[in-house]
C-alpha positions in Angstrom: 119.8 138.2 11.1 118.8 135.0 13.4 116.5 134.2 10.4 119.3 134.5 8.0 121.3 132.4 10.0 118.7 129.6 10.1 117.7 129.9 13.8 114.1 130.3 15.0 112.7 133.7 14.9 113.2 136.1 17.9 109.5 135.5 19.2 109.6 131.9 19.1 113.0 131.9 21.2 111.7 134.2 23.8 108.4 131.9 24.2 110.5 128.9 24.5 112.8 130.5 26.8 110.0 131.6 29.0 108.2 128.2 29.2 111.7 126.3 30.3 111.2 125.6 34.2 113.9 126.9 36.6 116.2 124.3 37.9 115.4 123.3 41.3 117.9 121.3 43.5 116.3 118.5 45.5 116.0 119.0 49.1 118.8 116.6 50.0 121.2 118.1 47.7 120.5 121.6 49.1 121.3 120.4 52.7 124.4 119.0 51.7 125.6 121.9 49.8 124.8 124.2 52.9 126.7 121.9 54.9 129.8 121.8 52.7 129.7 125.7 52.2 130.5 126.5 55.8 130.3 129.8 57.7 132.7 131.7 55.2 130.2 131.7 52.4 127.4 134.4 51.7 125.1 135.3 54.8 122.1 133.3 53.1 124.3 130.2 53.5 124.2 130.6 57.3 120.5 130.1 57.2 120.9 127.1 54.9 123.8 125.5 57.2 121.3 125.8 60.2 119.0 123.1 58.4 121.6 120.5 58.0 121.7 117.8 60.8 125.5 118.5 61.4 125.6 122.2 60.4 128.3 124.5 62.2 125.5 126.7 63.7 123.6 123.9 65.1 126.7 122.2 66.7 127.7 125.5 68.4 124.3 126.0 69.8 124.1 122.5 71.3 127.8 122.8 72.7 127.1 126.3 74.4 123.7 126.3 75.4 121.9 123.3 77.3 118.3 122.4 76.0 115.6 124.8 77.4 113.5 122.8 80.4 116.0 120.0 80.9 118.6 120.0 83.7 122.3 119.9 83.0 123.7 116.6 83.2 125.6 117.3 86.7 122.3 118.3 88.3 120.5 115.4 86.7 123.0 112.9 88.1 122.6 114.6 91.6 118.8 114.4 91.4 118.9 110.7 90.6 121.3 110.1 93.4 118.9 111.7 96.0 116.2 109.7 94.4 118.2 106.4 95.0 119.1 107.4 98.5 115.5 108.2 99.3 114.0 104.9 98.0 112.5 102.8 101.2 113.6 99.7 102.4 112.1 96.4 101.6 109.1 95.3 103.7 111.1 92.3 105.2 113.7 94.6 106.4 111.4 97.2 107.8 109.8 94.1 109.8 113.0 92.8 111.2 114.2 96.4 112.3 110.8 96.8 113.9 111.1 93.5 115.8 114.7 94.0 116.7 113.9 97.6 118.2 110.9 96.4 119.9 111.3 96.1 123.9 110.5 92.7 125.4 107.1 92.5 126.9 106.1 90.5 129.9 104.0 87.1 129.6 100.7 87.5 127.9 98.0 86.8 130.4 94.3 87.4 130.7 92.0 87.1 133.9 88.3 86.7 135.0 87.5 89.1 137.6 84.3 89.6 139.5 83.0 93.3 140.1 79.9 93.4 142.1 77.7 90.7 141.0 79.1 90.2 137.5 82.3 88.6 135.9 84.5 90.3 133.3 87.4 88.9 131.2 90.3 91.7 131.5 93.4 91.8 129.5 96.4 94.2 130.4 96.2 97.4 128.5 92.7 97.2 127.4 89.4 98.9 129.3 86.1 98.0 130.3 83.1 99.3 131.4 81.8 98.2 135.0 78.7 99.2 137.0 79.2 102.3 139.0 82.1 102.0 141.3 81.2 104.3 144.6 83.9 106.3 146.0 86.2 106.0 142.9 87.4 109.3 141.3 89.0 109.7 138.0 92.8 108.7 137.9 92.5 106.7 141.1 94.3 103.4 141.0 92.2 100.3 142.3 93.1 96.7 143.2 90.6 93.9 142.2 91.2 90.9 144.4 88.4 88.7 143.2 90.2 86.9 140.6 88.5 83.6 139.5 90.8 82.5 136.5 94.3 83.3 135.3 95.3 82.0 131.9 98.5 82.4 130.1 99.9 80.7 126.9 101.2 77.4 128.7 99.1 77.2 132.0 96.0 78.1 133.4 95.3 78.9 136.9 91.8 77.9 138.3 90.3 79.6 141.5 88.6 77.8 144.3 86.6 79.8 144.0 89.3 82.4 143.7 93.0 82.2 142.7 95.0 82.9 145.9 97.2 86.0 145.9 96.0 87.0 142.3 95.3 90.8 142.1 94.3 92.8 138.8 95.6 96.3 138.9 93.5 99.0 137.1 93.0 102.9 136.8 89.7 104.5 136.8 89.4 106.6 133.5 85.9 107.9 133.5 82.5 108.0 135.6 79.8 108.0 132.9 76.2 106.9 131.8 75.0 104.0 129.6 72.8 104.9 126.7 69.4 105.9 127.5 66.7 103.2 127.9 63.0 103.9 127.3 60.4 102.6 129.6 56.9 102.6 128.5 53.9 101.7 130.8 50.5 101.1 129.2 47.2 99.8 130.5 44.1 99.2 128.2 40.9 100.9 128.7 42.2 103.1 131.6 44.0 105.8 129.6 47.3 105.1 131.5 50.5 105.6 129.6 53.8 106.4 131.1 57.1 107.0 129.4 60.4 107.1 131.3 63.9 107.5 130.3 66.9 105.9 132.3 70.7 105.9 132.1 72.5 103.6 134.2 75.8 105.0 135.8 78.8 103.2 134.8 82.6 103.4 135.2 85.4 102.9 132.6 88.6 101.2 134.0 91.8 100.5 132.1 93.7 97.1 133.3 97.3 97.8 134.1 98.5 94.4 134.9 97.8 91.0 136.7 100.1 89.7 139.4 100.2 87.3 142.3 99.0 84.1 140.5 102.4 82.6 139.9 102.4 81.0 143.4 99.0 79.3 142.6 98.8 75.7 141.4 98.8 75.6 137.6 97.4 73.3 135.0 99.3 72.8 131.6 97.3 73.7 128.6 97.8 70.9 126.1 99.2 71.8 122.6 
């Protein structure tokens, strides 16, 4: 009957319908269609609506559940505030506070004192090693009265030979020995060789102060 009406034969119609490609919507149109359908459509439309940027499922999920691994806005604000409070002060402020809290110290002074047959330059608060002080025990307080010179930032006190009434106060910290010294004796053609080790006894004292020099005649230091 289709042939009688002038149309193509049945085999030809079936072949042409099989060759025709199925219509495929572009991706952009599919997303817009899914966004416009809404949650009241078929179950398949819910999966499509999740693909759209402003879909209902995505909006609901973003409003109800926070992103995994990220803190809540309130917790993030509190952590930022804690970090800001923990920031250290500038270096200038730290230096100013340290200087303000530092207790005022006495006048900076040094002295030249004679112990035995040697002369030592001493500063309050520092320690020196001297030759063994016989009769001195650890933690004993000693007074050194052979002060040859006392110096400050502004004046110098020179002794003739010692500064009158000037004394150096110190504390004995340790009674020890110097590093070993090797003494080797040798005589040629006599088969004579001797090796001897020696450690000289010493005493470590810590200077605590220099006093009594203020009444001595002073000479100003030129600036």
